[in-house]
Backbone bond lengths (Angstrom), bond angles and torsions (degrees), N, CA, C in turn:
res aa  C-N    CA-C-N  psi(-1)  N-CA   C-N-CA  omega(-1)  CA-C   N-CA-C  phi
1 M - - - 1.455 - - 1.530 109.09 -
2 S 1.319 116.91 125.95 1.450 120.90 -176.03 1.524 110.51 -76.41
3 P 1.369 117.16 156.91 1.469 119.74 177.20 1.524 112.57 -57.51
4 N 1.333 116.60 -37.66 1.463 119.44 179.37 1.515 111.61 -63.38
5 R 1.338 115.71 -38.37 1.457 118.94 178.81 1.521 110.70 -69.60
6 D 1.334 116.44 -36.70 1.460 120.29 176.41 1.529 110.51 -58.38
7 V 1.325 115.87 -48.64 1.467 120.58 179.75 1.525 110.33 -61.13
8 A 1.325 116.29 -42.24 1.469 120.25 -179.84 1.528 111.10 -61.96
9 L 1.346 116.95 -39.21 1.455 120.16 179.35 1.529 110.77 -67.50
10 F 1.337 117.23 -43.86 1.457 120.86 178.46 1.526 110.79 -59.10
11 L 1.336 116.02 -48.93 1.462 119.93 -177.84 1.525 111.43 -67.16
12 S 1.339 116.88 -39.03 1.467 120.48 179.25 1.525 110.65 -61.31
13 L 1.334 116.29 -43.98 1.462 119.93 -179.40 1.532 110.84 -66.82
14 A 1.332 116.98 -40.75 1.464 120.09 178.00 1.530 110.92 -61.27
15 V 1.335 116.94 -39.79 1.461 120.81 179.52 1.528 110.69 -69.24
16 L 1.332 117.02 -46.09 1.470 120.76 -179.16 1.521 110.83 -59.63
17 W 1.317 116.81 -46.93 1.467 119.99 179.62 1.518 112.04 -73.56
18 G 1.334 117.48 -36.06 1.456 120.04 179.51 1.518 112.26 -63.93
19 L 1.329 117.10 -40.88 1.460 121.04 180.00 1.524 112.60 -72.51
20 S 1.337 117.06 -13.92 1.465 119.12 -179.70 1.524 111.42 -65.36
21 F 1.333 117.74 -30.84 1.467 119.76 -177.41 1.525 112.15 -70.45
22 P 1.341 119.91 -49.16 1.471 117.68 173.07 1.526 112.19 -64.32
23 A 1.334 118.00 -29.46 1.468 119.80 177.24 1.527 110.49 -63.76
24 I 1.323 117.12 -38.56 1.467 120.33 176.63 1.527 109.95 -61.94
25 T 1.329 116.33 -44.22 1.463 120.34 179.30 1.521 110.91 -59.14
26 V 1.329 117.11 -42.82 1.470 121.29 179.36 1.524 110.50 -65.00
27 G 1.326 117.42 -46.39 1.454 120.45 -178.35 1.508 113.78 -63.29
28 L 1.330 116.92 -31.60 1.467 120.82 -178.20 1.527 112.68 -69.96
29 E 1.326 117.25 -8.60 1.459 119.56 179.24 1.518 111.94 -65.79
30 S 1.328 117.68 -27.95 1.467 119.01 179.68 1.528 113.25 -138.20
31 L 1.330 117.60 10.91 1.466 121.10 178.88 1.523 109.84 -126.06
32 P 1.334 118.07 137.15 1.466 119.53 173.92 1.523 109.60 -68.52
33 P 1.317 118.37 146.66 1.470 121.35 -168.03 1.519 116.17 -60.84
34 L 1.320 118.53 -47.07 1.465 119.88 -175.33 1.528 111.58 -70.96
35 L 1.315 117.05 -39.16 1.462 120.45 176.44 1.522 110.24 -65.02
36 F 1.307 116.41 -39.05 1.466 122.54 177.21 1.529 109.77 -60.58
37 A 1.335 116.95 -48.59 1.461 120.57 179.04 1.524 111.19 -62.08
38 A 1.330 116.36 -41.58 1.471 119.94 179.85 1.525 111.13 -61.42
39 A 1.333 116.77 -42.24 1.465 120.56 179.91 1.522 110.81 -62.92
40 R 1.330 116.54 -38.95 1.467 120.05 177.53 1.520 110.71 -56.89
41 Y 1.329 116.14 -48.15 1.466 119.38 -175.67 1.523 112.39 -79.53
42 D 1.337 118.21 -22.18 1.470 119.95 170.40 1.531 109.87 -57.10
43 I 1.327 114.67 -53.07 1.463 120.71 -177.57 1.524 110.95 -62.19
44 A 1.337 115.90 -48.45 1.462 120.26 -177.02 1.519 111.38 -63.54
45 A 1.339 117.82 -41.27 1.465 121.01 -178.77 1.523 110.82 -61.90
46 I 1.317 116.35 -44.22 1.470 119.92 -179.72 1.523 110.63 -62.00
47 L 1.327 116.43 -47.34 1.467 120.06 -177.99 1.533 111.53 -64.77
48 L 1.328 117.53 -43.85 1.462 120.81 -178.00 1.519 111.54 -68.61
49 L 1.324 117.92 -37.56 1.466 119.89 179.97 1.524 110.71 -71.71
50 V 1.326 117.08 -36.66 1.477 119.46 174.74 1.523 109.66 -62.43
51 A 1.342 116.88 -43.91 1.465 120.70 177.73 1.533 110.52 -62.61
52 A 1.329 116.79 -37.30 1.462 120.27 179.86 1.521 111.24 -65.72
53 V 1.320 117.13 -41.70 1.476 120.97 178.70 1.521 110.26 -60.80
54 V 1.329 116.52 -39.44 1.462 121.39 -177.29 1.531 111.96 -75.61
55 R 1.332 117.10 -38.48 1.466 120.77 -169.22 1.521 115.04 -103.58
56 V 1.322 118.12 -18.98 1.463 120.48 -172.80 1.516 110.54 -121.40
57 D 1.324 116.87 133.62 1.463 120.67 177.95 1.524 111.23 -69.25
58 Q 1.325 116.50 -47.09 1.458 121.29 -179.41 1.520 109.22 -96.38
59 W 1.323 117.26 91.43 1.453 120.57 -177.07 1.522 113.31 -114.10
60 R 1.350 117.15 -10.52 1.467 120.34 179.18 1.521 110.26 -101.77
61 P 1.324 118.04 129.86 1.471 120.01 178.92 1.524 110.88 -75.54
62 T 1.300 116.49 130.17 1.464 120.86 178.48 1.535 111.43 -128.42
63 A 1.316 117.20 -35.57 1.460 120.61 -177.59 1.527 110.89 -75.49
64 R 1.332 115.74 152.46 1.457 120.89 -178.63 1.530 111.27 -62.30
65 N 1.336 117.14 -38.57 1.464 118.83 -178.80 1.525 111.51 -67.34
66 D 1.337 116.88 -33.19 1.462 119.77 176.48 1.529 110.54 -66.17
67 L 1.331 115.88 -43.45 1.465 120.00 179.86 1.527 111.09 -64.85
68 A 1.347 116.34 -39.11 1.466 119.90 178.43 1.521 110.67 -63.62
69 A 1.329 116.19 -41.42 1.463 120.04 179.16 1.527 110.88 -64.94
70 I 1.315 117.45 -40.38 1.464 121.33 -178.81 1.521 110.86 -66.90
71 V 1.332 116.84 -42.44 1.469 119.93 179.65 1.527 110.35 -67.25
72 G 1.345 117.46 -47.47 1.459 120.22 179.04 1.512 112.24 -62.06
73 G 1.347 115.90 -44.29 1.458 119.70 178.50 1.510 111.93 -66.71
74 G 1.337 116.83 -39.35 1.459 120.62 -178.41 1.512 112.64 -64.40
75 I 1.339 115.92 -43.29 1.457 119.73 -176.59 1.528 111.75 -75.04
76 F 1.330 116.77 -48.18 1.462 119.68 -172.01 1.524 113.14 -95.22
77 L 1.343 117.41 -45.52 1.460 120.01 -175.85 1.523 111.92 -74.12
78 V 1.341 116.67 -33.63 1.467 120.45 -176.47 1.532 111.51 -102.91
79 A 1.337 117.04 -61.79 1.466 119.66 -176.69 1.526 111.44 -62.16
80 G 1.336 116.94 -29.55 1.462 119.79 177.88 1.508 113.16 -59.38
81 N 1.336 116.98 -21.66 1.465 120.29 177.86 1.524 112.69 -67.65
82 G 1.331 116.11 -12.31 1.456 118.58 174.16 1.519 111.90 -58.29
83 L 1.338 116.73 -31.06 1.465 120.86 177.56 1.525 111.05 -64.24
84 L 1.338 116.22 -34.52 1.464 120.14 177.45 1.518 110.51 -64.03
85 F 1.331 116.92 -43.58 1.463 121.11 -179.27 1.525 110.63 -65.24
86 I 1.339 116.98 -38.76 1.465 119.68 176.94 1.526 110.04 -65.55
87 G 1.321 116.11 -45.56 1.455 120.27 -178.65 1.508 113.21 -63.43
88 Q 1.330 116.86 -37.67 1.464 119.38 -176.53 1.524 114.08 -72.75
89 Q 1.319 116.80 1.54 1.464 118.45 172.06 1.526 110.78 -64.50
90 T 1.341 116.53 -26.42 1.467 119.77 178.06 1.523 113.29 -129.68
91 V 1.327 118.22 -17.91 1.461 121.24 -178.54 1.523 109.68 -84.77
92 P 1.331 119.67 129.94 1.468 121.20 176.99 1.524 111.16 -57.62
93 S 1.315 116.24 145.82 1.464 120.58 -176.39 1.520 111.85 -59.83
94 G 1.337 117.79 -37.57 1.461 120.15 179.52 1.513 112.39 -64.28
95 V 1.333 117.06 -39.96 1.462 121.02 178.42 1.523 110.00 -65.78
96 A 1.331 117.20 -43.50 1.462 120.70 178.69 1.526 110.81 -60.15
97 A 1.328 116.28 -39.95 1.467 120.18 179.12 1.523 111.23 -67.84
98 I 1.331 116.95 -40.10 1.464 120.99 -179.86 1.525 110.49 -61.77
99 L 1.324 117.02 -38.72 1.462 120.62 -179.49 1.527 112.14 -64.30
100 Q 1.333 117.69 -21.75 1.457 119.78 179.26 1.525 112.01 -67.21
101 G 1.333 117.31 -18.32 1.457 120.09 176.98 1.513 112.98 -63.91
102 L 1.335 116.09 -12.81 1.464 120.59 178.55 1.527 112.48 -78.97
103 V 1.327 117.87 -14.13 1.480 120.95 -174.36 1.528 112.83 -54.53
104 P 1.350 120.09 -50.29 1.473 118.28 -179.21 1.523 113.46 -61.35
105 I 1.333 116.53 -32.93 1.462 120.42 -179.72 1.524 110.38 -69.00
106 V 1.338 116.60 -47.38 1.468 120.39 179.36 1.528 110.52 -66.26
107 T 1.321 116.43 -35.05 1.472 119.92 177.06 1.523 110.70 -59.10
108 A 1.334 116.41 -43.52 1.464 120.36 179.11 1.523 111.06 -62.44
109 L 1.326 116.74 -35.26 1.462 120.04 179.58 1.525 111.68 -72.71
110 W 1.348 117.79 -40.45 1.465 120.63 175.91 1.528 111.05 -63.00
111 A 1.314 116.79 -32.17 1.465 120.73 -176.74 1.519 112.60 -68.10
112 I 1.328 117.57 -20.33 1.470 120.17 -179.42 1.531 111.11 -65.52
113 P 1.359 120.05 -54.59 1.465 118.63 179.50 1.526 114.41 -78.97
114 L 1.331 117.38 -29.10 1.465 119.97 -171.79 1.522 113.81 -93.76
115 L 1.325 117.27 -27.30 1.468 120.32 -179.13 1.523 112.31 -116.79
116 G 1.322 116.52 -1.46 1.458 119.87 179.37 1.509 114.52 72.13
117 E 1.332 116.78 19.14 1.461 119.43 178.97 1.528 110.24 -79.77
118 R 1.316 115.59 161.08 1.457 121.30 -178.24 1.530 110.17 -115.76
119 L 1.313 113.70 150.18 1.468 119.79 -179.96 1.528 108.04 -113.23
120 S 1.326 115.75 121.20 1.462 119.74 -180.00 1.523 110.12 -73.00
121 A 1.336 115.67 171.52 1.463 120.37 178.99 1.526 110.88 -60.74
122 I 1.333 116.49 -42.40 1.471 119.60 179.10 1.523 110.15 -67.11
123 G 1.330 116.70 -38.55 1.461 119.97 177.03 1.520 111.35 -62.48
124 A 1.340 117.17 -39.41 1.461 120.91 178.16 1.527 110.78 -64.16
125 V 1.331 116.22 -39.52 1.473 120.08 176.43 1.525 109.78 -62.58
126 G 1.342 116.19 -42.03 1.458 119.89 178.56 1.521 111.86 -61.10
127 A 1.333 116.69 -42.53 1.464 120.25 178.46 1.526 110.81 -63.57
128 A 1.334 116.38 -41.94 1.469 120.22 179.79 1.525 111.07 -63.63
129 I 1.336 116.23 -42.10 1.472 119.75 178.30 1.524 110.23 -63.60
130 G 1.346 116.28 -40.90 1.459 119.94 178.30 1.518 111.93 -59.66
131 F 1.330 117.23 -43.64 1.462 120.12 179.83 1.521 111.92 -71.05
132 L 1.335 117.32 -29.73 1.453 119.86 172.88 1.530 109.75 -62.42
133 G 1.336 115.40 -40.33 1.458 119.80 176.09 1.519 112.08 -61.45
134 V 1.340 116.13 -40.18 1.464 119.79 177.69 1.527 110.35 -62.24
135 G 1.338 116.09 -37.75 1.460 119.13 177.35 1.519 112.09 -60.04
136 L 1.332 117.05 -39.49 1.466 120.09 177.49 1.521 111.46 -67.67
137 I 1.338 115.81 -33.92 1.470 119.21 -179.15 1.524 110.92 -73.87
138 V 1.333 116.34 -45.72 1.470 120.27 -178.32 1.527 111.14 -74.38
139 Q 1.350 117.28 -37.99 1.460 122.84 -179.44 1.532 111.88 51.45
140 P 1.336 116.89 59.36 1.467 119.82 -175.89 1.523 112.43 -70.96
141 D 1.309 115.39 149.46 1.456 122.10 173.06 1.524 106.91 -97.53
142 P 1.340 119.14 106.59 1.463 120.65 -176.46 1.523 113.19 -55.29
143 A 1.319 116.63 -29.16 1.463 119.92 -178.37 1.519 112.50 -75.69
144 N 1.332 116.69 -23.25 1.463 120.13 -178.03 1.522 109.16 -156.45
145 L 1.322 115.74 92.74 1.467 119.93 -177.82 1.520 112.49 -69.72
146 L 1.327 116.94 -12.47 1.462 120.01 178.81 1.523 111.78 -94.81
147 A 1.330 116.42 3.07 1.463 119.44 -178.79 1.518 110.75 -72.27
148 G 1.352 115.16 144.65 1.460 120.37 176.77 1.519 111.25 56.05
149 D 1.339 116.01 -137.80 1.461 119.32 178.89 1.524 111.23 -103.85
150 T 1.346 117.31 22.16 1.461 120.06 178.44 1.518 110.88 -59.76
151 A 1.345 116.36 -46.65 1.465 119.79 179.97 1.527 111.06 -60.38
152 A 1.328 116.72 -38.66 1.460 120.29 179.76 1.530 111.07 -66.49
153 R 1.333 116.55 -39.21 1.465 119.76 177.45 1.521 110.69 -66.46
154 L 1.323 116.94 -35.79 1.458 120.15 176.54 1.532 111.02 -67.39
155 L 1.327 117.25 -31.34 1.467 120.28 174.33 1.523 110.14 -63.56
156 V 1.327 117.02 -39.56 1.466 120.14 177.58 1.524 109.87 -65.10
157 V 1.335 116.76 -38.91 1.472 119.69 174.96 1.525 109.69 -62.09
158 G 1.343 116.71 -38.95 1.462 119.99 176.02 1.517 111.86 -61.63
159 Q 1.338 116.59 -38.28 1.465 120.58 176.22 1.512 111.07 -63.04
160 V 1.330 116.53 -41.03 1.466 120.95 177.38 1.525 110.43 -59.99
161 C 1.337 117.15 -45.02 1.464 121.15 179.53 1.522 111.01 -63.43
162 S 1.341 116.93 -38.73 1.457 120.88 179.76 1.530 111.55 -66.80
163 V 1.338 115.86 -45.41 1.469 120.35 179.43 1.526 110.91 -61.33
164 A 1.339 115.91 -43.56 1.460 120.16 179.03 1.524 111.24 -62.78
165 L 1.326 116.71 -42.19 1.467 120.77 178.01 1.522 110.75 -62.67
166 G 1.330 117.07 -41.60 1.455 120.14 178.79 1.513 112.55 -60.01
167 G 1.328 116.11 -41.76 1.463 119.41 178.44 1.512 112.11 -63.47
168 V 1.336 117.19 -40.14 1.469 120.79 179.52 1.525 110.81 -68.65
169 L 1.338 117.45 -39.23 1.461 120.38 179.04 1.522 111.46 -63.68
170 I 1.329 116.89 -37.22 1.464 119.90 176.54 1.518 109.71 -64.41
171 Q 1.324 116.12 -44.90 1.466 119.51 178.93 1.522 111.05 -62.29
172 R 1.319 117.14 -40.32 1.462 121.11 179.83 1.527 111.53 -65.25
173 A 1.320 117.09 -36.38 1.462 120.21 179.99 1.522 111.93 -67.85
174 G 1.331 117.11 -28.34 1.458 121.04 179.82 1.516 113.74 62.87
175 P 1.330 118.18 54.54 1.469 120.43 -177.08 1.527 112.30 -66.92
176 T 1.321 115.15 149.02 1.465 121.31 174.80 1.523 111.12 -104.04
177 L 1.317 116.43 -8.19 1.462 121.21 177.53 1.526 109.07 -66.48
178 P 1.337 119.34 136.60 1.470 120.97 177.02 1.526 111.57 -56.76
179 Q 1.325 116.23 155.54 1.460 120.64 -172.92 1.522 113.65 -62.69
180 L 1.322 117.74 -36.92 1.461 120.00 -176.71 1.528 111.62 -60.47
181 P 1.339 119.27 -55.42 1.469 117.84 177.16 1.523 112.74 -68.16
182 L 1.332 117.71 -31.19 1.465 120.06 178.66 1.521 110.55 -59.43
183 V 1.318 116.62 -47.08 1.462 120.30 178.99 1.523 110.71 -68.67
184 G 1.333 117.35 -40.05 1.462 120.67 179.32 1.521 112.41 -59.71
185 W 1.336 116.72 -48.10 1.467 120.22 178.90 1.521 111.11 -66.31
186 S 1.337 117.45 -38.55 1.460 120.33 178.22 1.525 110.85 -62.00
187 M 1.329 116.50 -40.60 1.462 119.47 178.67 1.521 111.37 -66.53
188 L 1.334 116.64 -34.48 1.462 119.68 177.54 1.532 110.15 -65.19
189 V 1.346 116.35 -44.88 1.471 120.04 177.70 1.525 110.05 -62.10
190 G 1.342 116.53 -45.33 1.451 120.21 179.80 1.516 112.41 -61.15
191 A 1.332 116.81 -39.85 1.466 120.72 179.14 1.526 110.70 -63.52
192 V 1.329 116.80 -41.58 1.470 120.59 178.68 1.525 110.29 -62.57
193 V 1.335 117.00 -44.45 1.464 120.82 178.69 1.535 110.38 -60.66
194 L 1.317 116.76 -45.17 1.464 120.56 -179.96 1.531 111.42 -63.26
195 H 1.341 116.89 -39.71 1.469 119.78 177.35 1.527 110.69 -62.55
196 L 1.330 117.12 -41.76 1.465 120.58 -179.03 1.525 111.08 -65.22
197 V 1.330 116.62 -44.23 1.468 119.82 178.99 1.522 110.51 -66.72
198 S 1.324 116.55 -39.69 1.469 120.66 177.45 1.526 110.43 -60.62
199 L 1.324 115.91 -43.46 1.467 120.53 179.05 1.528 110.25 -64.27
200 G 1.343 115.59 -42.09 1.457 119.74 -178.33 1.513 113.65 -66.80
201 T 1.336 117.08 -28.00 1.471 120.76 179.61 1.524 112.80 -91.48
202 G 1.332 116.72 3.10 1.455 120.62 175.53 1.513 115.38 75.55
203 E 1.332 116.90 24.76 1.466 118.84 -178.20 1.529 112.42 -65.63
204 F 1.338 117.36 -32.95 1.467 119.22 -176.30 1.522 111.24 -60.18
205 S 1.327 116.16 -34.19 1.463 119.22 -178.63 1.518 112.18 -71.02
206 R 1.333 116.93 -15.31 1.464 120.37 -178.24 1.529 112.68 -100.94
207 V 1.335 116.52 1.27 1.467 119.93 -179.20 1.524 109.32 -77.85
208 G 1.317 115.98 123.51 1.453 121.03 176.86 1.515 110.44 -111.95
209 A 1.301 115.71 -147.36 1.462 120.29 177.36 1.526 109.38 -68.60
210 I 1.325 115.80 129.21 1.462 120.82 -178.67 1.526 108.94 -89.53
211 E 1.309 116.29 121.67 1.460 121.18 179.28 1.532 110.33 -66.97
212 P 1.334 117.41 147.62 1.478 120.01 178.16 1.526 112.30 -55.28
213 A 1.339 117.55 -37.39 1.460 120.08 -179.68 1.527 111.06 -63.98
214 S 1.328 116.67 -38.13 1.465 120.64 179.08 1.521 110.64 -68.31
215 F 1.322 116.34 -40.16 1.462 120.15 177.43 1.529 109.91 -62.67
216 G 1.331 115.71 -42.63 1.461 119.77 177.68 1.515 111.72 -62.56
217 A 1.349 116.69 -35.34 1.462 120.19 178.69 1.517 111.13 -64.91
218 V 1.341 116.82 -39.82 1.468 120.55 177.86 1.527 110.26 -62.12
219 V 1.322 116.25 -45.98 1.462 120.75 -179.51 1.526 110.56 -63.38
220 Y 1.327 115.79 -45.04 1.464 118.72 179.81 1.524 111.05 -60.36
221 L 1.326 115.98 -47.49 1.462 119.46 -177.52 1.528 111.87 -64.56
222 G 1.333 116.65 -44.07 1.457 119.50 -177.18 1.512 113.55 -70.30
223 V 1.338 116.50 -44.11 1.468 120.77 -174.63 1.526 111.45 -85.58
224 F 1.315 116.58 -55.26 1.470 120.39 -170.11 1.531 112.98 -87.90
225 A 1.343 117.42 -51.85 1.455 120.51 -174.11 1.521 113.25 -77.59
226 T 1.343 117.44 -10.78 1.464 119.50 -179.85 1.521 111.28 -120.73
227 A 1.331 118.27 -66.94 1.463 120.10 -175.04 1.533 112.20 -63.07
228 I 1.330 117.11 -57.14 1.465 120.52 -178.90 1.526 110.44 -66.68
229 A 1.335 116.70 -41.25 1.469 120.17 -179.06 1.528 111.14 -60.76
230 F 1.326 117.75 -40.61 1.458 119.22 -179.54 1.519 111.93 -69.91
231 M 1.310 118.18 -31.43 1.463 119.63 175.50 1.533 110.07 -66.05
232 I 1.337 116.66 -40.15 1.464 119.72 175.35 1.523 109.81 -64.16
233 Y 1.320 116.06 -42.14 1.472 120.93 179.76 1.527 110.87 -59.53
234 F 1.337 117.55 -43.44 1.464 120.64 179.15 1.521 111.11 -61.71
235 T 1.332 116.28 -38.16 1.463 120.54 178.87 1.530 110.32 -63.34
236 I 1.334 115.92 -45.61 1.471 120.37 178.58 1.519 110.54 -65.18
237 L 1.317 116.74 -42.63 1.463 121.77 -178.36 1.520 111.05 -61.59
238 E 1.329 116.11 -41.70 1.459 120.64 -177.44 1.523 111.25 -65.15
239 K 1.327 117.62 -38.71 1.461 120.15 -176.12 1.525 112.81 -88.11
240 H 1.330 117.50 -39.86 1.464 119.95 -170.18 1.525 114.13 -107.29
241 G 1.320 118.78 -16.99 1.451 120.72 179.71 1.514 113.41 93.50
242 A 1.351 114.85 172.36 1.462 121.06 -172.05 1.517 112.74 -68.21
243 F 1.344 117.77 -37.41 1.462 119.20 -175.78 1.522 111.46 -65.36
244 E 1.335 116.45 -49.90 1.460 119.61 -180.00 1.526 110.69 -62.07
245 A 1.335 116.59 -38.20 1.461 119.71 178.98 1.532 110.55 -64.63
246 A 1.344 116.79 -36.22 1.467 120.55 -179.58 1.519 111.69 -66.09
247 L 1.327 117.59 -27.70 1.464 120.40 -179.50 1.519 112.30 -62.50
248 I 1.331 117.02 -23.12 1.462 120.06 178.08 1.527 110.00 -59.02
249 G 1.343 115.28 -31.52 1.454 119.39 -179.59 1.506 113.93 -60.96
250 Y 1.335 117.52 -17.87 1.460 120.43 178.81 1.526 112.41 -95.24
251 L 1.321 117.25 -6.32 1.458 121.42 169.61 1.526 110.68 -91.19
252 V 1.333 115.77 -30.14 1.465 121.08 -176.67 1.531 112.55 -57.30
253 P 1.353 120.55 -47.03 1.471 118.74 179.70 1.518 113.77 -60.96
254 I 1.339 116.31 -31.63 1.464 119.10 178.57 1.527 110.14 -64.96
255 V 1.341 115.71 -46.13 1.468 120.29 177.90 1.519 110.52 -62.65
256 A 1.347 116.01 -46.17 1.464 120.31 -177.64 1.521 111.65 -62.99
257 T 1.328 116.85 -40.25 1.460 120.71 -179.02 1.525 111.08 -66.80
258 I 1.326 116.47 -45.86 1.469 120.03 178.97 1.525 110.24 -61.61
259 A 1.345 115.99 -44.41 1.467 119.90 -179.40 1.524 110.57 -64.50
260 G 1.337 116.93 -40.41 1.458 119.93 179.79 1.516 112.48 -64.36
261 V 1.334 116.35 -39.49 1.468 120.83 179.70 1.528 110.51 -69.11
262 V 1.330 116.56 -45.46 1.466 121.20 -175.06 1.524 111.91 -75.09
263 L 1.332 117.02 -44.48 1.462 120.77 -172.42 1.525 113.58 -90.96
264 L 1.340 116.66 -31.37 1.463 119.61 -172.92 1.524 113.35 -118.21
265 N 1.329 116.54 3.25 1.467 121.22 -179.01 1.525 113.01 57.87
266 E 1.323 116.25 33.15 1.457 119.98 176.38 1.524 109.97 -78.77
267 S 1.318 115.03 163.87 1.459 119.64 176.56 1.520 109.58 -131.07
268 I 1.319 115.87 145.74 1.460 122.21 179.56 1.526 107.49 -121.05
269 G 1.330 117.31 122.90 1.452 121.72 -177.27 1.514 112.89 -77.78
270 A 1.325 114.88 165.10 1.464 120.86 -179.35 1.526 111.60 -63.54
271 L 1.341 117.38 -36.48 1.462 119.93 179.64 1.526 111.04 -64.73
272 T 1.332 117.05 -35.89 1.461 120.70 178.25 1.521 110.47 -65.30
273 V 1.325 116.24 -43.28 1.469 120.73 178.02 1.526 110.04 -62.63
274 A 1.333 116.51 -43.04 1.469 120.41 178.07 1.521 110.61 -63.45
275 G 1.334 116.59 -38.67 1.452 120.40 178.29 1.510 111.90 -62.84
276 F 1.330 116.59 -40.68 1.459 120.41 177.42 1.523 110.64 -62.34
277 G 1.341 115.91 -39.11 1.458 119.45 177.60 1.520 111.99 -61.85
278 L 1.332 117.24 -40.68 1.462 120.38 178.97 1.530 111.16 -68.08
279 V 1.323 117.21 -38.82 1.468 119.73 176.90 1.525 110.18 -61.66
280 A 1.338 116.82 -41.62 1.463 120.66 178.93 1.536 110.89 -64.51
281 I 1.334 116.63 -39.32 1.469 120.07 177.39 1.528 110.49 -64.90
282 G 1.319 115.68 -42.27 1.462 119.53 177.34 1.516 111.91 -60.24
283 F 1.332 116.41 -42.26 1.463 121.03 176.72 1.522 110.57 -61.62
284 A 1.325 117.06 -42.61 1.461 120.87 -179.06 1.526 111.50 -62.90
285 L 1.338 117.49 -38.26 1.458 120.08 178.57 1.525 111.46 -69.99
286 L 1.324 115.95 -39.73 1.459 119.80 178.54 1.524 111.69 -65.04
287 K 1.316 116.40 -39.29 1.466 122.10 -174.67 1.524 112.25 -106.06
288 R 1.335 116.47 27.47 1.465 118.84 -174.75 1.521 111.93 -61.03
289 R 1.335 117.81 -35.00 1.465 120.38 179.77 1.529 110.41 -65.91
290 A 1.339 116.06 -44.87 1.461 119.79 179.09 1.521 111.37 -64.91
291 I 1.333 116.52 -37.46 1.462 120.23 177.81 1.521 109.80 -64.46
292 A 1.346 116.84 -44.62 1.461 120.51 179.76 1.528 111.03 -62.78
293 D 1.345 116.01 -41.32 1.463 119.22 178.85 1.521 111.13 -64.64
294 A 1.349 115.28 -36.83 1.471 119.35 -178.19 1.518 112.40 -65.81
295 V 1.344 116.28 -30.92 1.469 119.28 179.46 1.502 112.00 -101.29
296 G 1.343 115.64 6.94 1.464 119.00 174.83 1.506 115.21 78.36
297 V 1.362 116.69 24.98 1.465 121.57 -179.74 1.512 108.86 -118.07
298 S 1.311 117.63 133.73 1.456 121.59 178.60 1.510 110.19 -93.61
299 T 1.335 116.20 131.76 1.459 120.41 178.97 1.523 112.02 -89.11
300 G 1.330 115.97 -18.98 1.454 119.31 -179.76 1.504 113.90 75.76
301 V 1.360 117.88 12.56 1.455 120.58 179.25 1.515 108.64 -126.79
302 G 1.321 115.57 162.50 1.457 120.06 -178.99 1.512 111.21 -77.98
303 S 1.329 115.72 166.93 1.451 121.22 177.74 1.512 109.46 -69.41
304 P 1.322 117.46 152.03 1.462 119.87 178.78 1.525 110.40 -69.13
């Protein structure tokens, strides 16, 4: 794979994922959030599982650890994204995307009790700085946490915590199933969970005429921002590793913010931008060893 192709894949994935946030905002204009999220993963699960059948010999889960990973990933990594769709009913797409930068930090914290990992003093400082950044982004009113869209922003933070937990649970299960079918089956489980919750909350009774733009948003999210995007992600992951692949998450908010401003007339305040900077600094402190290894410099300290 040539360097130019590598760059093209990184940028393509950042654009596909970045545009998913304004696409969610557009789709929510005529679709209830949980049903909308379920439809996204319906499409993606079908496409990824079909691709798995064609490309992978071992595509059916049989081992207990594979099933545990699929259930944990389906409930937390996939269905947990329903909180993002609920939150984005009032949260600007750029802000929702910026909050996703917290995922690596929360993942490191979940790994302490669930994987037995340890957090160094510098890593703890990085986590604290990251959460300080989240405070600037959410800007909660201590007197009324339900004021404005504070509650909605906290729902997005809840989605971040759920996604991070799902990733750790998959790692803890230690699946042997290849990633393509693993993600496909997890999305199928997540879609079923979202459909059940949507049904239980009475969303079907509130579905009216679906606008063409909302239908297009579902197709874009299911086909391009999920199925195709994850295939690109697997390609990057296989060649460059998890750390380099995670860096894409810090390009995504830039794409989402620009798209939200240009396409949806959204605005992003200075405190939100500052908060994103603190989250990025927190990530850098947590992953300083991986960053040093990536640039060929030894820090002489252990991983957080």
